[in-house]
MIKERO-325239 format. One line per 5 residues: number of its first residue (from 1); their letters; for each residue x, y, z of N, C-alpha, C, CB. Coordinates in steps of 0.02 Angstrom, whole numbers. Each point is the difference from the previous one (the first is absolute). Glycine has a CB too. Layout:
# MIKERO-325239
NUM	a	X:Y:Z:X:Y:Z:X:Y:Z:X:Y:Z; ... $
***
This chain:
# MIKERO-325239
1	xxxxx	-8722:3771:2650:33:55:34:-18:0:73:-1:67:-104; 49:-61:149:-10:0:73:-38:62:22:107:-66:16; -162:56:17:-41:53:26:9:7:75:-83:-18:-93; 122:68:111:16:10:72:-61:14:42:111:42:-34; -158:-4:7:-60:18:39:-42:-62:15:0:114:-53 $
6	xxxxx	-4:-161:6:-38:-61:11:31:-40:59:-31:-3:-124; 99:4:125:34:-38:54:-12:36:67:89:-42:-81; -93:109:79:-15:36:63:-70:-15:23:79:90:-31; -127:-89:-14:-69:-8:19:-13:-71:26:-34:86:-85; 71:-135:63:-8:-68:26:17:-4:75:28:-44:-114 $
11	xxxxx	10:92:138:20:-2:72:-54:27:47:118:13:-37; -172:14:7:-56:25:39:-59:-46:-11:41:119:-7; -63:-155:56:-49:-54:-8:-73:23:1:83:-74:53; -97:127:-16:-70:15:14:-21:70:-24:10:-77:98; 27:106:-144:-18:65:-25:-39:-8:-64:101:50:54 $
16	xxxxx	-164:-29:-53:-43:-7:-58:21:54:-55:-97:-45:76; 100:21:-136:14:47:-57:70:29:2:-120:29:-3; 168:-60:37:66:31:9:34:12:-67:9:-56:111; -23:15:-163:33:8:-62:-19:65:-38:5:-124:-4; -53:161:31:-18:63:-32:42:58:27:-116:-45:-16 $
21	xxxxx	154:35:71:41:52:27:55:19:-50:-25:-40:117; 33:104:-130:55:21:-45:-19:-3:-73:80:-40:84; -143:26:-100:-21:2:-70:-12:71:-21:-52:-112:9; 38:122:-73:-11:68:-26:-66:31:25:66:-31:-102; -110:-13:127:-64:24:24:10:35:67:-61:-93:-60 $
26	xxxxx	48:159:60:10:38:61:-45:-20:58:35:93:-72; -92:-124:56:-48:-21:51:16:-69:29:-86:68:-57; 133:-103:26:13:-70:17:21:-7:73:33:-21:-118; 14:63:140:26:-5:69:-57:14:49:115:37:-38; -154:15:26:-55:16:42:-50:-58:6:15:120:-32 $
31	xxxxx	-29:-151:-26:-45:-56:0:28:-60:39:-44:41:-109; 108:-54:104:32:-54:36:-7:12:75:81:-18:-95; -68:81:115:-7:17:71:-71:-6:25:95:76:-13; -143:-59:-29:-71:-4:20:-21:-73:4:-24:111:-53; 55:-154:13:-17:-72:3:30:-36:59:-8:2:-123 $
36	xxxxx	58:30:154:35:-29:56:0:46:62:72:-62:-82; -132:89:97:-5:49:53:24:-26:69:-95:50:-64; 86:-118:72:21:-29:66:77:-3:6:-108:-70:4; 143:81:-59:73:-3:1:33:67:-6:-9:-110:-47; -31:163:36:28:66:-17:-5:49:58:-30:-20:-120 $
41	xxxxx	77:68:119:1:55:48:44:56:-30:-18:-80:101; 18:137:-67:39:58:-27:46:26:53:-94:30:-78; 148:2:53:45:37:45:-6:74:-21:83:-101:15; -97:143:35:-13:72:-12:31:40:57:-108:-24:-62; 115:91:49:22:41:56:-60:32:34:108:23:-58 $
46	xxxxx	-169:-40:36:-62:21:32:-32:-59:34:-16:90:-85; -11:-81:145:-30:-56:37:-65:-26:-33:50:46:104; -86:-1:-139:-61:-17:-34:-4:39:-65:-57:-25:110; 22:0:-160:-10:38:-62:-30:69:15:-16:-108:-65; 40:159:33:-26:68:10:-54:14:-50:109:38:46 $
51	xxxxx	-169:-26:-24:-56:8:-45:-5:68:-30:-57:-83:64; 83:135:-28:-2:68:-25:57:10:-51:-52:41:109; 36:-56:-172:52:2:-51:28:69:-13:-56:-95:-50; 19:146:66:26:70:-8:59:8:47:-115:47:-31; 108:-67:94:53:8:48:60:-44:-20:-84:27:91 $
56	xxxxx	68:-89:-111:54:-46:-20:42:28:-58:-72:-96:39; 37:114:-92:34:25:-59:35:67:13:-84:-59:-70; 57:97:113:29:68:13:59:-3:45:-112:50:-14; 117:-103:55:56:-3:48:50:-57:-16:-78:48:89; 54:-110:-86:43:-57:-5:30:-10:-70:-68:-51:88 $
61	xxxxx	28:67:-139:25:-15:-67:44:54:-31:-102:-67:-14; 117:119:52:40:55:-27:73:-8:17:-99:75:7; 117:-129:30:68:-6:23:51:11:-55:-42:-78:85; 36:45:-140:50:7:-53:-29:27:-63:61:-93:49; -127:93:-56:-27:20:-65:8:75:-16:-81:-93:15 $
66	xxxxx	84:135:37:6:72:-16:73:23:-1:-112:17:53; 160:-62:-39:70:15:-6:28:42:58:-15:-7:-122; -26:22:171:25:39:57:50:-40:43:-109:63:1; 165:-31:14:52:-36:39:-28:-22:66:89:66:-56; -130:-27:87:-29:-20:65:-46:-59:-6:9:116:38 $
71	xxxxx	-50:-118:-91:-43:-56:-11:38:-63:-18:-88:80:-35; 139:-73:-6:41:-58:-18:34:-27:63:18:46:-118; 5:-4:162:32:-22:62:-51:-39:43:80:99:-4; -142:-74:6:-51:-36:39:-15:-67:-31:-49:109:35; 46:-110:-101:-16:-64:-36:55:-51:16:-60:62:-95 $
76	xxxxx	123:-40:97:56:-46:9:-2:-30:71:70:67:-84; -96:-32:132:-6:-28:67:-43:-63:-2:12:115:52; -70:-108:-85:-44:-60:-8:33:-54:-44:-101:75:14; 130:-50:-69:32:-45:-46:51:-44:35:-19:82:-92; 58:-56:136:52:-38:34:-31:-54:44:75:100:-2 $
81	xxxxx	-134:-86:31:-35:-50:41:-17:-61:-45:-49:92:79; 20:-78:-135:-20:-53:-46:60:-38:-25:-99:66:-34; 153:-31:18:62:-34:-25:25:-47:53:30:99:-72; -28:-76:133:26:-45:54:-42:-62:6:45:99:62; -111:-92:-64:-44:-59:7:14:-49:-57:-88:71:56 $
86	xxxxx	87:-45:-119:8:-42:-58:67:-36:0:-75:76:-63; 129:-38:75:68:-29:-1:8:-51:56:46:106:-49; -76:-93:108:6:-47:56:-34:-66:-16:4:96:80; -62:-93:-105:-36:-64:-14:34:-36:-59:-111:51:42; 136:-13:-90:37:-32:-54:63:-35:24:-44:87:-76 $
91	xxxxx	74:-61:128:60:-30:28:-12:-67:32:42:113:19; -103:-127:-3:-17:-67:32:-22:-51:-52:-35:59:104; 33:-40:-168:-21:-46:-51:60:-28:-39:-109:63:-9; 107:-127:-4:53:-32:-38:-25:-24:-69:55:-36:109; -117:54:-126:-28:-18:-66:-40:59:-21:-5:-124:23 $
96	xxxxx	39:174:-51:-24:68:-8:2:21:-72:39:27:115; -94:4:-141:-1:25:-68:-31:70:1:-9:-117:-48; 29:158:-1:-26:67:-3:-24:13:-73:78:40:95; -136:-7:-102:-29:13:-65:-14:72:-9:-48:-112:-1; 69:140:-56:-16:69:-16:17:14:-72:22:35:118 $
101	xxxxx	-65:3:-151:14:18:-68:65:40:-6:-122:-1:-22; 140:34:78:61:40:2:64:-40:-8:-60:78:72; 55:-144:-58:58:-43:-6:15:-20:-72:-24:-42:113; -26:49:-155:5:-24:-69:57:37:-36:-124:-26:-2; 128:91:11:50:40:-36:72:-18:18:-82:91:-4 $
106	xxxxx	92:-102:69:69:-8:25:20:-73:6:-11:107:60; -36:-151:-51:15:-70:15:-23:-47:-54:-9:26:120; -34:-3:-165:-23:-42:-56:-59:-45:21:118:2:-47; -140:0:107:-57:-40:22:-37:41:54:59:-113:-27; -126:105:29:-36:37:51:-9:-40:65:-59:59:-91 $
111	xxxxx	81:-121:93:-1:-41:61:72:-28:9:-128:-32:-14; 155:43:73:69:-26:11:2:-31:71:53:89:-79; -8:-133:87:13:-30:67:51:43:36:-25:-119:-42; 14:128:106:47:37:42:31:-49:51:-67:107:-14; 134:-112:16:48:34:-43:1:-29:-69:68:24:99 $
116	xxxxx	-42:15:-147:-4:-20:-71:58:-46:-21:-58:108:-25; 108:-114:66:57:-41:-20:35:-30:59:14:71:-100; 37:-109:88:36:-35:53:28:46:53:29:-86:-84; -9:148:63:30:45:47:-50:53:20:112:-21:-49; -176:13:34:-50:50:22:6:66:-35:-1:-55:109 $
121	xxxxx	-16:58:-172:6:62:-39:-58:46:15:61:-61:-92; -64:83:154:-53:47:22:36:50:44:-97:-88:-5; 81:151:1:29:47:47:-52:48:25:110:-10:-58; -97:40:117:-52:41:33:26:73:7:-45:-103:64; 99:119:-93:26:68:6:36:16:-67:13:-10:130 $
126	xxxxx	14:71:-135:35:18:-61:59:-49:-9:-34:123:12; 35:-154:-71:48:-51:-14:68:29:-15:-92:-71:-42; 144:50:80:68:24:-11:45:-58:-14:-20:98:74; 54:-99:-129:43:-56:-18:71:24:-5:-94:-57:-62; 140:19:91:69:14:-10:20:-23:-68:22:-10:121 $
131	xxxxx	38:29:-145:23:-18:-66:3:-76:-6:65:107:-9; -41:-140:64:6:-72:1:-67:-34:-8:100:12:72; -151:15:-37:-68:-29:-2:-29:9:-72:-17:28:126; 30:29:-156:-25:12:-66:29:-49:-50:-13:119:28; 79:-130:-24:32:-47:-45:-29:-72:12:106:73:-1 $
136	xxxxx	-112:-93:64:-26:-67:13:-72:-9:-22:78:-6:96; -119:59:-86:-68:-5:-22:-6:-3:-76:-33:61:101; 77:-24:-135:-4:-1:-74:26:-66:-29:15:125:-1; 34:-155:36:23:-65:-23:-52:-53:11:115:34:24; -145:-35:36:-50:-50:16:30:-70:-4:-91:77:-44 $
141	xxxxx	48:-126:38:23:-68:-9:-2:-17:-74:-40:-32:115; 87:-8:-134:7:-19:-70:-68:-29:-25:125:-24:17; -150:54:-72:-61:-27:-30:-62:26:33:62:-101:-31; -57:145:82:-58:26:32:-1:75:0:-4:-100:70; -51:130:-93:-4:73:-1:-12:26:68:-42:-3:-115 $
146	xxxxx	66:63:128:-6:32:65:-74:22:10:123:39:-4; -150:-55:61:-69:21:15:1:72:23:-34:-118:32; -18:153:-48:-3:73:17:-22:5:72:-27:35:-119; 55:16:154:-16:11:69:-72:27:5:123:21:28; -156:-39:26:-66:28:13:4:48:60:-57:-105:-47 $
151	xxxxx	41:166:37:-1:49:54:-67:-6:35:80:80:-62; -82:-126:108:-65:-17:34:-28:59:38:37:-119:12; 5:155:22:-24:57:39:-34:52:-43:90:-20:81; -60:36:-139:-27:52:-44:-67:-27:-30:119:48:-27; -121:-112:10:-62:-28:-27:-57:5:52:68:-78:-72 $
156	xxxxx	-55:62:133:-52:6:52:-21:71:12:45:-101:52; 6:149:-54:-18:71:10:-45:24:-57:109:20:60; -95:-42:-122:-41:22:-56:-74:-25:10:103:-4:-78; -110:-56:104:-68:-26:12:-34:41:55:37:-116:-37; -1:132:89:-28:40:55:-13:69:-19:57:-69:77 $
161	xxxxx	-28:93:-131:-13:69:-27:-49:-3:-57:115:37:33; -148:-94:-43:-52:-8:-50:27:12:-72:-83:37:86; 145:-57:-97:31:6:-66:4:-68:-36:67:98:42; -77:-152:-7:-5:-67:-28:-36:-43:52:108:13:-69; -122:-75:48:-31:-48:48:48:-58:8:-119:32:-34 $
166	xxxxx	119:-58:94:43:-57:17:-39:-53:37:99:77:6; -91:-141:-30:-29:-57:35:58:-42:25:-105:1:-72; 101:-21:135:54:-40:30:-32:-67:23:67:105:40; -38:-159:-64:-24:-67:20:52:-32:49:-61:-14:-114; 41:7:176:39:-33:50:-26:-71:7:24:110:60 $
171	xxxxx	-1:-155:-104:-33:-65:-8:4:-44:63:26:6:-122; 33:-7:155:6:-41:59:-41:25:59:112:-30:-40; -126:95:40:-42:31:52:-73:-1:-20:96:72:34; -110:-90:-97:-69:-1:-25:-31:69:2:-12:-117:39; 52:168:-57:-21:69:1:9:32:-68:29:7:121 $
176	xxxxx	-78:34:-141:7:43:-60:-12:72:21:-38:-94:-80; 83:138:60:-6:71:14:-7:37:-64:67:-10:105; -117:55:-109:-9:43:-58:7:73:22:-76:-85:-54; 127:119:27:17:66:25:-18:52:-52:94:-48:71; -132:98:-51:-12:58:-42:-16:59:45:-42:-73:-95 $
181	xxxxx	79:128:85:-7:58:44:18:-19:72:-90:48:-76; 70:-11:125:14:-17:71:-53:-48:25:56:113:21; -55:-172:-50:-53:-49:15:21:-68:-26:-90:89:-6; 79:-142:45:18:-67:-22:-60:-45:9:121:18:30; -143:-48:-84:-52:-52:3:35:-68:9:-80:69:-74 $
186	xxxxx	56:-109:120:33:-63:16:-46:-58:-5:75:62:74; -47:-119:-90:-38:-64:-2:43:-51:35:-61:27:-109; 33:-61:161:38:-45:41:-37:-68:4:50:99:67; -18:-152:-89:-25:-68:11:18:-26:69:8:-21:-122; 46:47:148:26:-25:65:-16:53:54:96:-67:-58 $
191	xxxxx	-138:48:106:-19:47:52:59:21:42:-112:-51:2; 161:6:7:58:17:41:43:54:-35:-1:-118:48; 5:115:-112:36:51:-37:-34:67:5:41:-87:-76; -107:86:74:-39:61:6:14:31:68:-89:-45:-78; 87:5:132:11:26:67:70:28:6:-81:-84:47 $
196	xxxxx	129:50:-79:69:25:1:5:66:-35:42:-116:3; -72:123:-59:-1:62:-38:-34:56:42:-2:-67:-110; -51:50:145:-34:48:44:46:27:52:-105:-58:-21; 146:13:50:46:21:53:53:48:-27:-18:-110:59; 39:99:-121:48:47:-31:-31:67:-11:57:-95:-55 $
201	xxxxx	-119:96:30:-36:61:-12:-8:41:65:-61:-56:-96; 43:19:150:-12:35:65:62:37:21:-84:-89:34; 143:61:-43:65:32:20:9:61:-42:52:-110:34; -71:109:-97:11:57:-46:-57:50:0:65:-76:-70; -115:68:112:-55:45:5:-49:0:-57:75:65:64 $
206	xxxx	-82:-124:-96:-49:-8:-56:-58:-43:23:91:10:-86; -148:-5:53:-60:-36:21:-14:-56:-49:-46:104:54; 25:-160:-26:-23:-57:-40:-74:-5:10:110:-63:9; -147:64:-64:-74:-5:5:-30:-33:-61:-1:103:70 $
***
């Protein structure tokens, strides 16, 4: 049986323990990052980690958890910054995969290549199909089942709202992004790609540290 993740991992030459990423062990990703400290960094909306957890939990973490419209609005301001950074760097990759348990229900696999098909079955907004498009999509090609669309924007938003976890493998850029809440843990084998990602973050007002 073809193992897509093994093929992805082969494209990263110097990441120790990379085959543990995405396993059922919740500590696996943390351990991989700890084993590759010289390759790892984080994207945050804070310039430094905030040690006063009372202040952090009382202010920053209430954006969407208490359901207040004002807090949700504030959260979305930061969320949009992260979305722009992620989508921009993804746009520069031509060998791109995304992993999330959330994909399993709708796509049948938790790791998929982006785009997923010849015509790029990925969309970033509410999908609207004309009657002609619906007919063509349902017909598909003879002998080939229609691939399900991936709402990439919604998947990323769910990760940034701490409702799922998403790992993005940008193989040609030698970058791995792990998204959870308003925070991205990154691993970069290519220093040039890291610098490029830093420049995107600077434009969007996010910190790389």
